[in-house]
C-alpha positions as CSV (number, residue, x, y, z in Angstrom):
1,X,-17.5,-26.3,55.4
2,X,-14.0,-26.0,54.2
3,X,-14.5,-29.1,52.0
4,X,-17.4,-27.4,50.2
5,X,-15.5,-24.1,49.8
6,X,-12.5,-25.5,48.0
7,X,-14.4,-27.0,45.1
8,X,-16.5,-23.8,44.8
9,X,-13.3,-21.7,44.7
10,X,-11.7,-24.0,42.1
11,X,-14.8,-23.8,40.0
12,X,-14.9,-20.0,40.3
13,X,-11.2,-19.8,39.4
14,X,-11.9,-21.9,36.3
15,X,-14.9,-19.8,35.3
16,X,-13.1,-16.5,35.8
17,X,-10.0,-17.9,34.0
18,X,-12.1,-18.9,31.0
19,X,-13.9,-15.5,30.9
20,X,-10.5,-13.7,31.1
21,X,-9.0,-15.7,28.2
22,X,-12.2,-15.4,26.1
23,X,-12.2,-11.7,26.6
24,X,-8.5,-11.5,25.7
25,X,-9.0,-13.6,22.6
26,X,-11.9,-11.3,21.6
27,X,-9.7,-8.3,22.0
28,X,-7.0,-9.9,19.9
29,X,-9.5,-10.7,17.2
30,X,-10.6,-7.1,17.2
31,X,-6.9,-5.9,16.8
32,X,-6.4,-7.9,13.6
33,X,-6.4,-5.5,10.7
34,X,-9.2,-5.6,8.2
35,X,-8.1,-5.9,4.6
36,X,-8.8,-3.0,2.3
37,X,-9.1,-4.2,-1.2
38,X,-8.3,-2.0,-4.2
39,X,-11.3,-0.3,-5.6
40,X,-12.1,-1.3,-9.2
41,X,-10.6,1.0,-11.8
42,X,-9.5,1.1,-15.4
43,X,-7.1,3.8,-16.6
44,X,-5.7,4.7,-20.0
45,X,-2.0,5.1,-19.9
46,X,0.5,7.4,-21.6
47,X,1.5,4.3,-23.6
48,X,-2.1,3.9,-24.9
49,X,-2.7,0.8,-22.8
50,X,-5.3,-0.1,-20.3
51,X,-4.4,-0.8,-16.7
52,X,-6.8,-1.9,-14.0
53,X,-7.0,-3.1,-10.4
54,X,-6.8,-6.7,-11.8
55,X,-3.2,-6.0,-12.9
56,X,-2.3,-6.0,-9.2
57,X,-3.4,-9.6,-8.6
58,X,-0.6,-11.9,-7.8
59,X,2.0,-9.2,-7.5
60,X,3.4,-6.4,-5.3
61,X,2.9,-2.9,-6.5
62,X,2.8,0.8,-5.9
63,X,0.1,3.1,-7.1
64,X,1.0,6.8,-6.9
65,X,-1.5,9.7,-7.4
66,X,0.3,12.7,-8.9
67,X,0.1,15.8,-11.1
68,X,2.6,17.5,-13.4
69,X,2.5,20.8,-11.6
70,X,3.3,19.3,-8.2
71,X,7.0,19.6,-7.3
72,X,6.9,16.8,-4.6
73,X,5.1,14.6,-7.2
74,X,8.0,14.9,-9.6
75,X,10.4,13.9,-6.8
76,X,8.2,11.0,-5.9
77,X,7.9,9.8,-9.5
78,X,11.7,9.9,-9.8
79,X,12.2,7.9,-6.6
80,X,9.5,5.4,-7.4
81,X,11.2,5.0,-10.8
82,X,14.4,4.1,-9.0
83,X,12.5,1.5,-7.0
84,X,10.9,0.1,-10.2
85,X,14.4,-0.3,-11.8
86,X,15.8,-1.9,-8.7
87,X,12.9,-4.3,-8.1
88,X,11.9,-5.5,-11.6
89,X,9.1,-7.7,-10.2
90,X,7.4,-4.6,-8.7
91,X,4.2,-3.4,-10.5
92,X,4.0,0.4,-10.6
93,X,1.3,2.7,-11.8
94,X,1.1,6.5,-11.4
95,X,-2.4,8.0,-11.7
96,X,-3.3,11.6,-12.6
97,X,-6.5,13.5,-13.5
98,X,-4.5,15.4,-16.1
99,X,-4.6,14.7,-19.8
100,X,-2.0,12.5,-21.5
101,X,-0.8,15.6,-23.4
102,X,0.0,17.3,-20.0
103,X,1.6,14.3,-18.2
104,X,3.5,12.6,-21.0
105,X,6.2,15.3,-21.3
106,X,6.9,14.8,-17.5
107,X,7.0,11.1,-17.8
108,X,9.4,11.3,-20.8
109,X,11.7,13.9,-19.1
110,X,12.0,11.6,-16.0
111,X,12.5,8.5,-18.1
112,X,9.8,6.6,-16.3
113,X,9.8,2.9,-16.9
114,X,6.2,2.5,-15.6
115,X,2.9,3.8,-17.0
116,X,1.0,6.9,-15.9
117,X,-2.8,6.5,-16.2
118,X,-5.2,9.3,-16.7
119,X,-8.5,9.2,-14.9
120,X,-11.4,11.4,-13.8
121,X,-12.1,12.3,-10.2
122,X,-14.1,9.2,-9.6
123,X,-10.9,7.1,-9.2
124,X,-9.4,9.7,-6.8
125,X,-12.7,9.5,-4.8
126,X,-12.7,5.6,-4.9
127,X,-9.2,5.7,-3.3
128,X,-10.2,8.5,-0.9
129,X,-7.3,10.6,-2.3
130,X,-7.8,14.3,-1.7
131,X,-4.2,15.4,-1.8
132,X,-1.0,14.6,-3.7
133,X,1.4,12.9,-3.9
134,X,-0.4,10.0,-2.4
135,X,0.8,6.4,-2.8
136,X,-0.4,2.9,-2.0
137,X,1.5,-0.2,-1.4
138,X,-0.5,-3.1,-2.8
139,X,-0.1,-6.9,-2.7
140,X,-2.6,-9.2,-4.4
141,X,-5.1,-6.4,-4.8
142,X,-5.0,-5.7,-1.0
143,X,-3.8,-2.3,0.2
144,X,-0.9,-2.9,2.6
145,X,0.1,0.7,3.3
146,X,-0.7,4.2,2.2
147,X,1.1,7.5,2.7
148,X,0.8,11.1,1.7
149,X,3.8,13.2,0.7
150,X,7.2,12.8,-0.8
151,X,10.0,11.9,-0.7
152,X,10.3,8.1,-0.6
153,X,13.4,7.5,1.6
154,X,15.3,4.2,1.7
155,X,14.7,4.0,5.5
156,X,11.1,5.1,5.7
157,X,8.3,2.9,6.9
158,X,6.7,2.6,3.4
159,X,10.0,1.3,1.9
160,X,10.5,-1.1,4.8
161,X,7.1,-2.5,4.2
162,X,7.8,-2.7,0.5
163,X,10.9,-4.7,1.1
164,X,9.1,-6.9,3.6
165,X,6.3,-7.8,1.2
166,X,8.8,-8.4,-1.6
167,X,10.5,-10.8,0.9
168,X,13.8,-9.1,0.5
169,X,16.3,-8.1,3.2
170,X,17.4,-4.5,3.8
171,X,21.0,-5.2,2.5
172,X,19.6,-5.7,-1.0
173,X,18.2,-2.2,-1.0
174,X,21.7,-0.7,-1.7
175,X,22.8,-3.4,-4.1
176,X,22.1,-3.7,-7.8
177,X,22.7,0.0,-8.6
């Protein structure tokens, strides 16, 4: 009887082991993040240019939703401008629902080196933005991170992810100023 029990026990161990590892693999697969692609959009910028989601293909970028009347937005725009100066290969676009006439004086006063696009509410809705400032970190038209509120700190999670996707080290954050 003992001879029949041992093979059965071994077989049961193998079956339960396989089931355990299959369940674990299934859970791991479920834990993998799903990619969120940029919604399609086209904006007219303060520089009279067109900018779209396609401009974020093959690059790392920041898209920031702002308004001229929003104090934290002004701070965020200034800080993102510093990042754009520091990382020249970074694509940056600010988006507002205000007219070019309202937002251009702000862009000029801050000396922004990136465009601000004006849109209607459909772009805000497509990005699920219902408060500002709201920014997205994008790589190859895939949203890597998103965050609400300002300021952008050198040691916050958003900036760390930005540095990571730009394949830079943290020491380079303080250099080149």
